[in-house]
Structure formats: structure tokens, C-alpha cells
N, C-alpha and C positions, 0 to 999 in steps of 0.2 A: 179751459185754460189748464196749463200745467201749474203745479204749486208755485213755482218761481214766477211765472207770469201773473198769477193771481195776486201775489204779494206785491209785485211791482205796481200793478194796477191799484191796489189798495193805497200804496204810498202816494201815487199820483193823485188820486181822487181826494185823499185826506189833505194833502198839501194844497191843492187847488181850492178846496172848500175853506180851509183855515185862512189862506191868503186873501180870498175874496171877503171873508168876514172881517179880517183885520183892516183891509183897505176901506171897507164901508164904515167901520168904526172911526178910523182916522179922518175920513171925509166928513162924517157927521160932527165930530168934535171940532173940526176946523171951520166948517162952513154951515153946519146945521142941515145939510141935505140928507134926507132919510133914504134908506134903500127902497127901491121899487119892489113890487111883488116878484118880478122876474129875478132881480138880484138876490132877494131873500131865498128864493128856491135853490140858490147855489150853496147855502150855508148848511149842508147836510153831511152827516157821516156816510162813509162808504159801507156797503153791506156785502158780506161774504156769504154765498149760498153754496151748499154742497148737496147734491141729489144722488141718492143711492137706490137703484132699482135693479136688484139682482135677478139674473135670468137663468142661472145655473146653480151649482152647489155653492153654498154660502161659505166664505172663507172663515176658518176658525183661527183664533189667536188667543194665547194666554195673557197677552198684554192687557193692562188695566185701562188703557186710554187709546185714543186714535182708533176707535172701532165703533161700529153701529150696533144699537140695540134692536132696531127694526128698520125696514125699508121706509123711504120717504124723503122729503125735502127738509133740510136743516139750514138755519141761517142765524147770523148774528151781525150786529153793527160793530165796526172796528174803529179804534182810535189809536194814535201813535204807532202806526204799523212799522215805522223805521226802528223804533225801540224794540218792538215785539217780533221783529222779522224772524229770528231764529226759532222762537217759540212757535210761530205760525207755520213755518216750514216743517218743523218736527211733527206737528199735528196733521198737516195736510198730506204729506208725502205717503204715509201708510194708507190713508183713506183712498188716495188715487191709485197707488201701485198694487195694493193688496185687494182692495174691494172694487176697484174700477169706478169709483164715484166721479161724477161730473162736477166741476168747480166753475162757478160764475161769480163775477163781481159787478156791482152796479151801485148807483146812488140810492140811499135809503130815504125813508120818509122822516127819519129822526134828525131834528135840527141840532146843530152844535151850539150849546149855550155860549154866549160871548165871553164870560169870564174864563172859559177853558182855552181860549186862544191868546189870551193876554199874558204878557210876561212883566215882571217887576221892572219898572222904568218906562213902560209905555205911557205916552203923554196923557191919554184919556183916562188912565187910572187915577191920576193925581189932579185932574182938572176940577172945575166947579160944577160939573154936570150932575144933574139929579139922577139917582139910580132909577127912579120911577120913569124919567124921560127915556133912559136907555132901554128899560123893559118894555116900553110901548113900541119900540121900533126894531128891537133885536131879540133873538131867542135867549131866554134865561133858564137857569136850572129849575126845573119843576120837580120838587121832591116827590110828588105823587107818581112821577115816572122813574124814580130811582129806587130800586128795591132788590131784594134777594130771593125772589120767588123761585128762581131756578135752583139756587143753592139749597133752599129749604123744601124743595119738592112741592110747592103749592101752586105752580103754574098749571094751567089747564090747556090741553091740546084740543082745539075744536075749529069748526068752520073751514076745515080743509087747509088751514094755515100751516106754515112751517113749524117744525120743532126747533127748540133752542140748540144751537151748535156749540155754545160755550156757557160756562157758569155765569159770566158777567158780560153785559153788553157795553157799548162804548160810553154811554152817559154815566153808568155806574162806575166804570173804571176812571173816567176823567174826574168825577166827584171825589174819588178816593185819592187820586194822585195829588190833587190840590190840598186835601186834608193832611197827607203825609208831609208836605212841605211845611204846613202850619205847625203840626205837632212835633215833628222830629228835627226841624231846622235843616233838613237835607233836600237837595235837588233829588227828586224821586228817581232820576236816571242813574244816580250813583248807588242806590240801595241794591245790595247783592242778594243772590238766591239762597245763601246759607245764612240763617239769622239766629243770633243768640239773644235771648231775653234775660234781663237781670233786674232785680229789685234793689240793687245797691250800687252806688256810684263807685265804690272801690274796685268793682269788677271792670268798669269802664277805664279807670285809671291804669289798671294792669294791662288791659287790652291795648291802650295807647303805647305803653312801654314796649309791649311785644311787637306791635305793628311797626313802630319806628325802627326796632331792631331788624325786622324783616326787610324793611326798605333799605337798610344799610348793608344787608348781607349780600356779598357778591354772588351774582347768578341767581338770585332769588326770583320767585315767580310773581311776587307782589310788586305793583308799579306805583300806586299812589293811595293816599289816605284822605278821604273827604270828611271834613270836620263840620260840626253844626254851624250854620251861618253861611256856608258856601266856600270857605277857604279850602284849597287843595294843597297838600304836602306831597311832593313827588320824589321818587328815587333820584338821588344825586343832588338834592337841594342842600345848601349850606346848613350845618348844624345850628348855628345861631338863628338863622331864619326859621328853621323848623321849630325850635323851642319857642320863638316869639309867636309863631302862628298857633301852636297848640295852646300856649298860655292865653292868647287873646281870643280864642274861640268863644263866642257868647252862648255856651251851652245852657246857661242858667235862664236864658230867655225862652226856652222851649220846654213844653210839658214833658216830652219824652225824647230827649236828645239821642240822635243816632250817629255812630261813627262807622264809616264804610271803607273797608280796605279792598281795593280793586286789584285784580290780577291782570297780567299781560297775555294770558292764554284764554282758552274757552272753558276753563274748569269752574269759573265762578268764584268770586271773592266772598268775604265774610262781613256781615253787618252786626254790630251789637247795639241794642236799644235798651236804655234804662227806662223801663215803664213805670218805675216807682212802685208804690204800694197800693194794692187793691184790685179787685176784679173788674171794676169799671174801666180803668186804664188798660188792663189786659185785653178786654174785648174791643175797646176803641182802636188800639194799635193793630190788632189782627184783622178787624173788619176791613181796614184799608190796605194793609200789607198783602192780604190774600189776593188782591187783583193783579199783583205782580207775578203770581204763580211761582212762589219760591219752591226750592227743592225740599227744604226742611226748616223747621224752627225748633230750637232746643231751649229749655228753661234751665238756667243755672243761677241759683240764688240761695238765700238762707231760709232755714225752716226751724221750727221748734221740734225737738225730739220728744216723743211721747212714751218711750220705753225706758225702764230703769237700766237695761243692759247697754244702751247707747251712751257714747261719750261725746263731748263737744269736739267737733272736727270730723266726726263720722259722716259718711255719705249715705244718702237715701236715693235709691233708684226706683222711681214710681212705676208700679205695674197695675195700679188701680187708683181711682179717685173717688173720694166721698165728697159729693158736690153740695157744700153748704154755702157756696158763693151766690147762688140763686139768680144771677144776672141773666143766665141763658135758659131758665126753666121753661119759658114760653116757647122758645125756639127749639130747644132740645130737652124734652122732659127728663127729669132725674132718673126715671126708670130705664132710659136708653143707655146701654153700656158704652163706655168709652174705652176701647181695648188698648192694651199696650201693643206697639208694633215691634215684632221680633227683630227686624233688621236694625232698628234704632236701639233697642235694648242691648243687643249683642255688641253693637259698636260702642255704646257707652261703657259697658263692662270691660271690653277689651282696651278701650282708651284709658280707663282707670287703672288697669293692670300695667299698661305701658308707662304711664306717667308716674305712678307711685312705686313701681318696681315690685309690687306684691301680687302674688297669685295664690290660688287655692284657699286654704283656711286663713292665711294671713290677710288676704283681700276680703274674705267674708267677714272678718272681725271689724273691718272699717266700712264696708259697703253692704248695706242691707236692702233687700228688695221687699217692697210692701206697699200698702195703701197710704196715700197722702190725703188728708182732709183739708179743704180750702174753705175759709170763711169770708163773709162780707163784713164781718164785725171784728175789728182789731182787738177788741177787749172781750173776746169769746170766753176767756178764762173766768170772767165774772159770772158766767152762766154754766160753770163746770158741773154743778149738780144736775142741770137739765141735759147737758150734752154728753155726760160720761157714758151713759148706756149706749147711745148711738155710736160713739167712737169705739167702744168695746165691740159692738156687733160688727162694725166695719173693719176691725183688726188694724186700725190706723196706726202707723208708726211715726208719722210726722205731720205737722200742721203749718200751713202758710195761707196766703190770701190770693195767689195768682195761678198756681200750677193747674188746678182743675179747669179754670177758665181757658188757659192757653191750650191745654190738651183738647178740650171740648171744641174749641174754635178750629183747631187743626182737623179734627174729625169732621166737623160740620163743613168746613171749607175745602176739604180734600187736600190738605197740606200735611205731609208727614211730620210727626211731633215726637218729642221725648222730654223727660224730666230727670235731672240729677241735682239734688239739693244737698246742702251742707248744713249739718246741725250746729247752730250757733248758740242755742240755749236749751234748757229743759224746764219749761215753765211749771210742770206738774211735780217736779222733783227738787225744787229749790235751787237749781243751778241756773242763775241768771247772769247776764253779761254785766259785770262791773267794769268801770272804765279802764283800769289797768289791764285786766285779763282780756277784755274785748280787743284792745289795741294789739296785744301780742297774738291773739287768735287771728285777727284779720291779716296781719303781716304774713303769718305762716300759711293760712288756709286759702286765701283768695287766689293767689298766684297759681297754686297747684290745681285748684278747682277750675279756673279758667283754662289752664292747659289741657285738662281732660276734655272740656268742651271743644277746644280747637282740634285736638287729636281725633275726636269723634267725627268732626267734619271731614278730616283727611281720609278717614276710613270709609265714610259714606259716599265720597265722591266717585268711587269706583263701583258703586252698587245702585246706580240710578234705576236700572231696569227693574230690580226687585223692590227698591224703596217706594216707588210710585205703584203700590200694590192694589190688588182688588179689594183689600179690606176696607178701603176708603170709598168705594164706589157702590152706589145703590143699583137697583135693577131697572131704573128709568133715568139713566145718566145721559147727558149730552156727550157727543163724541170727543170733544176737546178735554184735555186734562185740566 
């Protein structure tokens, strides 16, 4: 098959399987008729297979993705191919045109769990049926079959079976898509490929102000803003209706509310997620967002300054992380370095120069590059006598609770990442946030900081080829990014 034919076939098979499963569910809830063995055999994800058997000189490419590490058969199950169509084509076209790989599509042996084809409002979701009854007759999510073995490099190739074609298979992706709806309050289809993480609601407030201004700007590229809870604000909506929709968005119902600003072109919009405080939330959010294969995620939030020379309102551009968050130690041991990505670092610094209007020594006085230490204990200061030596050895200049986790997850999940923090207090030097000073600081600093993050995205949009670099790829990678 050509890549286009393969994706068309994936869409057809996935749609047919999902419809068959939904129809069987509706029939069972209405009349109690259980699916036959033959009917249940239809409830399967499609499988995408790519076979590469080179016969001559092997094609060389510096591209970090859409290439083979070794000859053989590669496969993965696929879900939501309509949504992932452009991504799938971007991966398949070079494999076919440059490497001469053969592409096939067929039904897999992996069943689609019934919760993954239901939507809010489906009758059988709200009925009196026992979950145990449904589980007896329909495929259910088996957590033993949902894992990150490919991501973490723990899968084993044996028995002549295919190698993994992608980092995530269909059931892992569907599992995360449902989790995203639960945690962020967003339809996963509205989440954009450029993601900003923050640990403070004021950044979200400023993002909304900016997003609505973009929707009002004549000729602007942005088309609509998806709010937590599902409400959509569109370009051209009446101002009173927009204000009511934003004010009525039930963001407080969701653990990590997301606001998604969509574009009318193919450049990808921007999502901002308030992950709150702590490494657990940071890992949770990125575990699930990674299946969407975003182009980049950036951390823009507050930190404590650790150096006497810093002042409140200064910026910290992280080029290293002292990982005291501990949450990923089993998956990514602390001795594994998490490098800064040059493309992102340069974009963040240039964006800071453009937004602040400062360059050279003037910018260096406000923006300092160094190590950020991230803790899992908000009251780390109470252990200062024990932590002082480690912080000194690490030359840390700032402290927070999320940055190291988000960067490590980016490295682990092969998603480009970067961190620009703003110093909001200096806990070791007696400069704490008093109510009056804090309010003035937030009004001044948050808007500028957010604008730097947004300008960074604008700069990175034109650098996708170098952004998805080889720095994030291991020597035993699946072909897909």
C-alpha cells in the first residue's frame, strides 16, 4: 500500500470495529443479547505493519525519526487514525519513498476495550448495568496489557515476531486519551502540539486574556479557544457571550485544567495546562500528553532563587536539573543526564530578548542560566542543613517542584522540552512573598513571562526538523517519532 492507502484502510478498519462494538453494546443494554464469538472477533484494533528488507546500499539520513535501525518487520496497533492522519503520513512517507519499505494493514489480535468507544451521553453508560456483567461479554481495559515497555527500552525482541513501529500501541494511547479528558477537562482532540505547563493559575488567566485578544485580531491565525468542560469560544462570537463562557467554565472541577487555542492553519495551536504543585501531577500530565506526540512542552512557572545576586522577577533558564523529585528514579535513574536542548534554549533566550527589549549584559542581569533543583517536599527548607552541601555541589541557582520531572519526562518520552522560571522569592535570603509585594510582583511579571513562552513557540514553529533531534533517540528506537 501507499502511505495514503494505508491510512485510509486504518480509518476504515477502526471505524468498522468501533461501530460494531457500539452496536453490540447498545443491543446488549436494550435486549440482553450478548455478542457471539464471531461478532466479538470484529472488536479489534487495526494493525499497521512496515517491512524493510534492503537489497542494496542502505539509505542514510540525518533525520532523527522515520528511519530504520535494522532490517525486519515492524508493527503497531493503531487507534483514532482520523485524528492521527497527518502524523501517520509524516512517518510513513519517508519510510516508503526513501527506504522502499512495504506497508500493510490488517486486523490485529488486540481487542478494543468497550469504554474506549463510548462517549458521554451514551445510554448504556448511565444505565443500571453491572460493570461485571459488561466485563463478562465485552473486552475491558486490562492494565497488564497497558505499559511503557517500548518507551523505557524494556521490550524484548524474540521468537521472530515484529519489532515495535511506534512508542505507544493503540490500547496505551486510548487509555491516556480518556485520562486526559478526566484530568484536564478537555476533549483530547482539542489539545494542541505546543504545550505550556505552569504551576500557577495567574498564568492561565493571562493566557485567556491573550487568547481572546488573538481571536479578536483581524486576520489572526487563531480560530477558537476550547475551555475546560467543553465550551468553545470562536472568532467572531459576541463579546458578552465570550465573557459569559469564560466565566462559566468549570475549570475548578478538574485536577489539571487545560485551555486550548486552535489555529486555522497547519502550524499547530497552543495549549496551557495548570498542573498545580508537585512532581506527581507533572508526571501524570506528561504520561498522558505524550501519546499525542506534541512538538514541544515548555515549563513556565515560579521558582525560589538560591543566589544572593538574584532579584525577585529575574528569570532562570535551566540548563541542568538536580533531581530530588524522586518520582522517576526507577524509570530514569538519577545518574542518567537530562540534557538541555540547544534549539529550545536558544529560542527561549531570543524570546526573552524580544519580549523584554534587553540584550547583552542587560539581559544577562535578568536572565541567568544554571541548574534547577526540584524537590518532592514543599518544605525542603526545613532540611536545609542536610541539603545545603548537595545544592552547592550541583551549583543550583533555583528551586521548584516540577521542572526536573517535566524535563525528564520529555527526555524519556522523546518530546522536546525546556524550562524558563521566574524568581518569585528567595527563601534562603529572607526575601519572601508578603501579600502586598506579591500582588504587585504577579501583576508585573506574569504577563511578561507568559509572552516569552508564547514567543518561544513562534520561534520553534519554523525549526521542527532540528527540534525533533537525535538527542532524544536511543540506539534501539522504533521508526516512528
